[in-house]
Structure formats: C-alpha cells, structure tokens
BAKOLVEX-79964 format. One record per residue (C-alpha): x, y, z. Coordinates in nm, 4 decimals. Last residue first. Layout:
N
X, Y, Z
...
END
This chain:
179
1.3612, -0.3347, 0.9847
1.5592, -0.3203, 0.7064
1.7866, -0.0842, 0.6762
1.9667, -0.1521, 0.3765
2.2973, -0.2925, 0.4989
2.1272, -0.4911, 0.7960
2.0319, -0.7047, 0.5058
1.6662, -0.8874, 0.6394
1.5174, -0.7386, 0.3009
1.6980, -0.8754, 0.0909
1.7306, -1.2511, 0.1976
1.3443, -1.2390, 0.2450
1.2557, -1.1326, -0.0974
1.5556, -1.3704, -0.2356
1.4400, -1.6856, 0.0055
1.0653, -1.6362, -0.1496
1.1870, -1.5531, -0.5394
1.4116, -1.9167, -0.5015
1.0840, -2.0550, -0.3436
0.8839, -1.9881, -0.6718
0.6305, -2.3298, -0.5384
0.3915, -2.0480, -0.6471
0.2906, -2.1362, -0.2417
0.6235, -2.0061, -0.1824
0.5734, -1.6986, -0.3886
0.2414, -1.6539, -0.1911
0.3435, -1.7035, 0.1168
0.6334, -1.4381, 0.0314
0.3781, -1.2027, -0.0588
0.1500, -1.2328, 0.2472
0.4199, -1.1677, 0.4619
0.5709, -0.8578, 0.2694
0.2616, -0.6837, 0.3104
-0.0960, -0.6329, 0.1229
-0.3255, -0.6542, 0.3549
-0.3992, -0.2882, 0.3868
-0.6559, -0.2513, 0.1086
-0.6246, -0.5906, -0.0903
-0.6449, -0.4402, -0.4335
-0.4576, -0.1546, -0.4317
-0.1622, -0.3074, -0.2690
-0.2315, -0.6218, -0.5496
-0.2217, -0.3593, -0.8514
0.0792, -0.2708, -0.6960
0.2375, -0.5599, -0.6718
0.0925, -0.6467, -1.0377
0.2355, -0.2701, -1.1678
0.6174, -0.4232, -1.0506
0.6038, -0.7231, -1.2089
0.4920, -0.5935, -1.5399
0.7692, -0.3494, -1.4934
1.0267, -0.6220, -1.5230
0.8452, -0.8041, -1.7748
0.8531, -0.5280, -2.0338
0.6794, -0.6364, -2.3721
0.3188, -0.6019, -2.3105
0.3573, -0.3427, -2.0298
0.0394, -0.1955, -1.9797
-0.1204, -0.4815, -2.1569
-0.0623, -0.7282, -1.9235
-0.1155, -0.5101, -1.6744
-0.5002, -0.4903, -1.7731
-0.5013, -0.8888, -1.8800
-0.3647, -0.9625, -1.4990
-0.6648, -0.6867, -1.3597
-0.9268, -0.8760, -1.5986
-0.8167, -1.2076, -1.5056
-0.8841, -1.0869, -1.0994
-0.5863, -1.1002, -0.8469
-0.6336, -1.2979, -0.6137
-0.2856, -1.3437, -0.4837
-0.2342, -1.6889, -0.6057
-0.3250, -1.5399, -0.9441
-0.1229, -1.2344, -0.9371
0.1437, -1.4683, -0.8482
0.0958, -1.7085, -1.1742
0.0518, -1.4592, -1.3869
0.4362, -1.3400, -1.2885
0.6268, -1.6234, -1.4239
0.7133, -1.5104, -1.7070
1.0325, -1.3380, -1.5296
0.9954, -1.3504, -1.1227
1.3676, -1.2655, -1.0854
1.4500, -0.9301, -1.1480
1.1046, -0.7834, -1.0668
1.0775, -1.0056, -0.8174
1.3783, -0.8186, -0.5772
1.2156, -0.4502, -0.7354
0.8653, -0.5793, -0.6009
1.0180, -0.6605, -0.2718
1.1728, -0.3761, -0.2445
0.8764, -0.1830, -0.3084
0.6721, -0.3806, -0.0563
0.9384, -0.2944, 0.1829
0.9274, 0.0707, 0.1560
0.5200, 0.0814, 0.2034
0.4267, 0.1696, 0.5148
0.8018, 0.0669, 0.6276
0.8312, 0.4714, 0.5790
0.9738, 0.5380, 1.0182
0.6995, 0.7691, 1.0123
0.4374, 0.5994, 0.7956
0.4793, 0.3079, 1.0093
0.4505, 0.4450, 1.3880
0.1753, 0.6525, 1.2433
-0.0344, 0.3396, 1.1612
-0.1621, 0.2601, 1.5063
-0.5143, 0.3505, 1.4992
-0.4963, 0.6378, 1.7183
-0.1427, 0.6724, 1.5750
-0.3016, 0.7014, 1.2609
-0.5675, 1.0263, 1.3529
-0.2465, 1.1665, 1.5835
-0.0111, 1.1336, 1.2876
-0.3042, 1.3108, 1.0979
-0.3375, 1.5906, 1.3361
0.0736, 1.6493, 1.3375
0.1051, 1.7504, 1.0167
0.0087, 2.0521, 0.9536
0.2197, 2.2338, 0.7128
0.1422, 2.0075, 0.4095
-0.2379, 2.0087, 0.5412
-0.4744, 1.8559, 0.7611
-0.6755, 2.0086, 1.0228
-0.8102, 2.3005, 0.8099
-1.1369, 2.2131, 0.7291
-1.1298, 2.1253, 0.3557
-0.7760, 1.9478, 0.4190
-1.0406, 1.6884, 0.6821
-1.2629, 1.6909, 0.4402
-0.9703, 1.5659, 0.1441
-0.8562, 1.3950, 0.4226
-1.1943, 1.1877, 0.5017
-1.1943, 1.1664, 0.0719
-0.8654, 0.9680, 0.0509
-0.9158, 0.7424, 0.3232
-1.2629, 0.5792, 0.1157
-1.6196, 0.5448, 0.1587
-1.6707, 0.8886, 0.2954
-2.0780, 0.9589, 0.2465
-2.1600, 0.7899, 0.5850
-1.8704, 1.0783, 0.7317
-2.0669, 1.3358, 0.5930
-2.3975, 1.2424, 0.7444
-2.2121, 1.1792, 1.0846
-2.0819, 1.5504, 1.0624
-1.6834, 1.5515, 1.0260
-1.4110, 1.7573, 1.2690
-1.6173, 1.5947, 1.6030
-1.6501, 1.2612, 1.5077
-1.2929, 1.2222, 1.3378
-1.2237, 0.9966, 1.5705
-1.4933, 0.7386, 1.4182
-1.3884, 0.8373, 1.0694
-1.0664, 0.6828, 1.1973
-1.1990, 0.3654, 1.3021
-1.4020, 0.2943, 1.0161
-1.1049, 0.3779, 0.7575
-0.9481, 0.1331, 0.9893
-1.2073, -0.1318, 0.8994
-1.2469, -0.0748, 0.5558
-0.8237, -0.1073, 0.5891
-0.6044, 0.1300, 0.4462
-0.2789, 0.1281, 0.2591
-0.4797, 0.2508, -0.0375
-0.5772, 0.6203, 0.1714
-0.2162, 0.5691, 0.3355
-0.0899, 0.6285, -0.0197
-0.3064, 0.8793, -0.1036
-0.2421, 1.0629, 0.1994
0.1364, 1.0619, 0.0921
0.0871, 1.1401, -0.2147
-0.1180, 1.4952, -0.1183
0.1576, 1.5798, 0.1311
0.4745, 1.5303, -0.1427
0.2388, 1.7197, -0.4041
0.1919, 1.9900, -0.1770
0.5309, 2.1089, -0.0847
0.6670, 1.9246, 0.2894
END
C-alpha cells in the first residue's frame, strides 16, 4: 500500500470512529502513548499520527492497526470494505433519485442549516453532487453513527419510501457483492 492510500485509509477510519471507540483505542495504546499525550488526543487522526511517529503504523506495517481495530470490532469491517462502501453506494443511488428533496433529508439527518447552506453553495446547480456531499457531511458529523439503516430510516421518516426501497434493493443485490 502506498503512503497516500494508507493515509486516506487512516482518515476514513478516523472519520468513522465514535467518541467511545476513540477512547477504547487510546486505552489499548497505553504502552505506546503516554497518558499526557493521550489526553491531548481528540481524534483518531491524531492517535494514528502518534502511532506512526513511534513506528507502530505505516503503509507496510498495518498489523498493529488491524489488531487495535479488531479489539474494538472494526477490523473486519475495514478488511471487507464495508466500512463505508455501502454508504457510498447508497449515496450514489440517492443522487439519482432524491433531486430537490435533499435539504429535507439533511434536516432529518440533523445537519444544521449552516451545513446545508454550505453544501448548497458547493454545488449550486448539480443536484447529484449535492446529494453525494450531503451524505459525506452527514458521515463526518455522525462520527460512526452514520449507517445505511439510519439513512433508510431517515428517508422513510421523510416519506421518501421509493428512494429508501431503491437503496435497500440495490444493497441487497447479490451481483453487487453486498453483505
């Protein structure tokens, strides 16, 4: 794995960590990172940076990372690619079906009006990219709580049942290799 791909993977994992998962990871790293440094560590990104500096992680040294993640039950998701691939696929389906209703879904996903305005400004005339950005922003803000199930439930709460069905149908298609 090259350095850029490795760092991108670490960022993806970091973005998906809940606060509890981060605390569990920090506890597991007590022999590698002193308590004072752990207290300053407020993100997975920083924790991975400290582990990399100490030679515990690297593009060609992922065993320690996998061992840590398996202890908090994330390694299997990462290895099988389901950590975010299902949400990415759901976002693609939504980008084709949601249209102008993206803002209502964003509110149901508890994104602030400021975030919704920011998304709108990023892609003022491209509804498909707006929907993709909506899901990415929700994933960032949710810190590990962003799941396909939560997305489908939010769609149903908005009465977007056709979109919810299409997401579920697409993800359950055996030809796509969905779990």
